[in-house]
C-alpha positions in Angstrom: 14.0 12.0 2.9 10.7 14.6 2.8 7.6 12.7 3.9 4.6 11.7 1.6 1.1 12.6 2.1 -0.7 8.7 1.0 -2.4 7.6 4.4 -3.3 3.9 4.7 -6.5 2.5 2.6 -8.3 -0.1 4.8 -10.9 -1.9 2.8 -13.9 -3.0 5.0 -13.1 -6.7 3.9 -10.4 -8.9 2.1 -10.9 -9.8 -1.8 -10.2 -9.5 -4.8 -13.1 -7.0 -5.2 -10.0 -4.6 -3.9 -7.3 -5.6 -6.3 -7.4 -2.3 -8.6 -7.6 0.3 -5.8 -4.8 -1.8 -4.7 -3.0 -1.4 -7.5 -3.7 2.4 -7.7 -2.4 2.9 -4.1 0.6 1.1 -5.3 1.2 3.1 -8.5 0.3 6.4 -6.4 3.1 5.7 -3.8 5.7 4.2 -6.4 5.2 7.8 -8.4 5.8 10.1 -5.4 8.3 8.1 -3.3 10.5 7.3 -6.6 10.0 3.2 -5.8 11.7 1.4 -8.5 10.8 -2.2 -7.5 7.0 -3.5 -7.1 6.5 -7.0 -6.1 3.4 -8.6 -6.8 1.8 -11.9 -6.2 -0.3 -13.7 -8.8 -1.2 -17.2 -8.6 -2.8 -17.6 -12.7 -1.1 -14.0 -13.5 -4.3 -12.0 -13.8 -3.2 -9.8 -11.4 -0.2 -9.4 -12.7 -1.5 -8.9 -15.9 -3.9 -5.6 -14.5 -0.6 -4.7 -12.8 1.3 -4.7 -15.5 0.3 -1.5 -17.4 0.6 0.8 -14.2 4.4 -0.4 -14.0 5.5 -0.3 -16.9 8.5 2.0 -16.5 9.7 0.2 -13.1 10.9 -3.3 -12.2 7.6 -5.4 -11.9 8.2 -8.9 -10.4 5.5 -11.2 -10.5 5.5 -13.9 -8.2 3.6 -17.1 -8.4 2.6 -20.0 -6.4 5.3 -22.6 -6.5 5.0 -25.6 -9.2 3.2 -28.3 -7.3 1.3 -26.4 -4.5 -1.8 -27.5 -5.8 -1.2 -30.8 -7.3 2.2 -32.8 -8.0 3.7 -30.7 -11.2 1.0 -28.5 -11.9 1.8 -25.0 -12.4 -1.5 -22.4 -11.9 0.6 -19.2 -14.6 -1.0 -19.9 -17.3 0.9 -20.0 -20.5 -0.6 -17.3 -22.1 -0.7 -14.9 -18.9 3.3 -15.9 -18.8 4.3 -14.9 -22.4 1.8 -11.2 -21.8 3.7 -10.7 -18.6 6.6 -10.9 -20.1 6.0 -9.2 -23.3 5.3 -6.3 -20.7 8.5 -6.3 -19.2 8.1 -8.1 -16.0 9.9 -10.4 -14.3 8.5 -13.6 -13.4 9.8 -15.4 -10.1 8.8 -19.2 -9.6 10.4 -21.3 -6.6 9.3 -22.8 -3.1 7.7 -20.4 -0.6 10.2 -18.9 1.6 7.0 -19.4 4.7 6.4 -22.9 3.6 8.5 -25.9 1.5 10.2 -27.9 3.4 8.7 -27.1 7.3 5.3 -27.5 5.4 6.2 -31.3 4.3 6.9 -31.9 8.0 3.3 -30.4 8.6 1.8 -32.9 6.4 3.7 -35.9 7.1 4.2 -35.6 10.9 1.8 -33.5 12.2 3.9 -30.6 13.9 4.6 -27.0 12.6 8.4 -25.7 11.9 9.3 -22.5 12.5 8.6 -20.7 8.9 4.6 -21.8 9.4 4.9 -20.3 12.7 6.1 -17.6 11.2 3.4 -17.3 8.5 0.3 -17.4 10.5 1.9 -14.8 12.8 1.7 -12.5 9.5 -1.6 -13.5 9.1 -2.8 -11.9 12.1 -2.2 -8.7 9.8 -3.9 -10.6 7.2 -3.4 -13.3 4.6 -2.2 -10.3 2.2 0.2 -9.1 4.8 1.8 -12.8 4.9 2.1 -13.2 1.8 3.2 -9.5 0.8 6.6 -10.3 3.3 7.1 -14.2 1.9 7.0 -12.8 -1.8 10.1 -10.0 -0.6 12.0 -12.9 1.1 11.8 -15.0 -2.0 12.7 -11.9 -4.6 15.5 -10.4 -2.5 16.8 -14.6 -2.4 16.2 -15.0 -6.3 18.5 -11.5 -6.7 15.4 -10.0 -8.2 15.1 -7.2 -5.4 18.1 -5.2 -3.3 17.6 -5.5 0.2 19.1 -2.0 0.3 15.8 -0.2 -1.2 12.5 -0.3 -0.4 9.9 -1.8 -3.0 6.4 -2.2 -2.6 5.3 -5.4 -1.8 1.7 -6.5 -2.9 -0.3 -9.4 -2.2 -3.7 -10.3 -1.8 -6.7 -13.5 0.1 -7.3 -15.9 -2.1 -7.2 -14.2 -5.4 -6.2 -10.9 -6.5 -4.7 -7.7 -4.6 -5.9 -6.4 -1.6 -3.1 -5.3 1.0 0.6 -3.2 -0.4 3.4 -2.8 2.1 5.9 -0.2 1.5 9.0 -2.4 3.0 13.1 -2.7 2.7 13.0 -6.9 1.8 15.5 -9.2 3.0 16.8 -12.5 2.3 15.1 -15.1 4.2 18.4 -16.4 5.8 17.7 -13.0 7.5 14.5 -12.4 7.2 14.7 -9.8 10.9 16.5 -7.4 9.0 13.3 -7.2 6.8 11.4 -4.0 7.6 7.7 -2.8 6.9 7.8 0.8 6.3 4.3 1.7 5.4 1.1 -0.3 5.2 -0.4 1.7 2.0 -4.1 -1.1 1.6 -4.7 -4.0 3.7 -8.9 -5.0 4.0 -10.5 -4.8 7.6 -10.1 -8.0 9.2 -13.5 -9.1 10.7 
């Protein structure tokens, strides 16, 4: 495999103001590296809609928050954005968070952390977007929407938008330690 000449982009601070540049960097890497699958976290669908034109000829998987994340039975991805994403050819994944779920319920009820939340906090040492990008790769692999044998680009963010892009080789959650972060394409500087 030839070496590509993209250097990592470090943003001055986390946040949605980095969304456009993060997506452009990911699109450039996808083109140069012939990366077929792009994963992007998007709660309301706005970030997914920004990304869709950049990845129209690729396998774009938009990963949402699980239903009930904010309040019981509530889905943050609104119906209009969902329809637009589906019409663009993107796949949408809504499921339990790989690094939350039942462990989060134990913390809320019993006041003690479980292993997956400890892993999430450890990944946050690199930024919220890094944790999100790793987590959505696990979720997409478990759903069969990304192959564990091929590299993909996974895009996450801090609160809203996108500020982190990783080139990684995904794994299923049960094989978490097989996941490999190959390159950090973009991430914010943490203060």
